N, C-alpha and C positions, 0 to 999 in steps of 0.2 A: 173358642171361636176363631182364634188366630189361624189355627191349622186349616180350617175350612176356607176362610177368606184367602189365605195364601194359595191353597190348592186351586181354588176357583180362579184366582187372578193369573196363575201361572200354569194352568192345566196342559198347555201345549209346549211349555218351555222346560223340557226334560233336563237340559243342562243346568238350568237354575235350580230345579228341584234336586238334582244330584248334590248340589252344594249344601242343601238344607235337609237332607233326608233324615239325619239323626234327630234334628229338632222336630220334624214332622212326626216321626215315630214316638217321640216323647209326648207330643200332643195327643196321639192316639192312646198311649198308656195313661195319661192324665184323665182322658174322657172315661176310661174304664174305671180307674181309681175313684173318680168322683161320681160314678154311675150316671154319666151323661150319655145315655145310649143313643139318643136321637143324633147327637153330635158325632158319636162314633160312626153311626150309619152314614151320615153325610160325608164325613171325612174319608172313610174307607172307600166309599163309592167314587169320590173325587180322586182318590189316590190310586185306585185300581188300574186305570189305563197306564200310568207311569210304571206301576209294579209289574204289569203284564209286559210292557215294552222292554223293561230291564230284566225280565225273567226272574223276578223276586217273589215267586209264589210262597217260598218258605217264610218270608216276612209277612205276606198278606194273610196266609191261612189262619193263624190264631185270631187275628182281628175279625176276619170274616166269620169265623166260627162263633166267637163271642157275640157279635152283632146278630147273627142268625138265631142263636139261642134266645136272645132277648126279644127279637122280633116275633119268634114263635110263641114265647111265653106271653107276649102282649097281644097275640092274635093279630099282628099287623101283616096282613096278607101281601100287600104291595112290597114292603121291605123284604119280607121273606122270599118272595119270588126273585127280586133283584139279587139278593145275596146268594141264593141257590144257583142262579144263572152264573154269577161270577165264580163261584166255587167250581162249577162244571167247566167253565172256560179255562180256569187255571189247571184243572185236572187234564183237560184235553190237550193243553199246551205241553204237558209233561207225559203225554201218551199213557195216562192212567185211565184207560177207557171205561173200565168197570165202575170206578169211582165217579167219573163224569156222568155216566149213564144213571148211576144211583141218584146223584143230585138232581138231574133233569127229571127222573121219574118222580122224586119227591115233589118237585115243582109242579109237574103236570097234575099229580093227585091234588095238590093244594089249589091249583088253578081251576080244575074241574069242580072241586067241592065248593068253590066260591064263584063259579060261573064267570071266570075271567077269560072271555073268548079271545081277545087280542093276545093275551099272554099264552094261551093254549097254542095258538097258531105259531107264534115265535118259538115257543119251547119245542114244538114238534119239529121245526126246521133244525134247531140245534141238536135234538135227539137224532135226527136223520144223519146229520153231519158226523156225530159221534159214532153211530153205527157204521157209516161208510168208512171212517178212519179205522175203526176196529176190524172191520172185514178185510180192509187192505193190509193191515198189520198181520192178521192171522194168515192171509195168503202169502205175504212176504216171508213169514216164518216157515210156512210149509215148503216154500221154494228153497229155503236155506237147508232145511232138513232133508 
């Protein structure tokens, strides 16, 4: 619980989080070890903006993957959608467009299956952004060749 409270209290103070990042990662590891998956979800979603801003997708990915696996096993649609979106955003940041598109496609299928209309709209916007970036990347590569 310390990790979640800390991240909620300092979510915009990235310099402060910089000082405690190892302790926070240990908190995520403990949540996994103790099978506290709700806490893992809350912590990683609070931690994600910092990890995105600091370009730490390598740190985020294993925690996001574990949290997603558990959310899907528990049929927790809302958590699964949030985690898939975060995974897509990290992939987009690193220009791994096919992976980003795959996460968004999974999220869209899940949202459609559970009639999550607001999520569908937001996910379509993200998908369009990914497709636009991918198209621009392909065109830039073609211009280089």
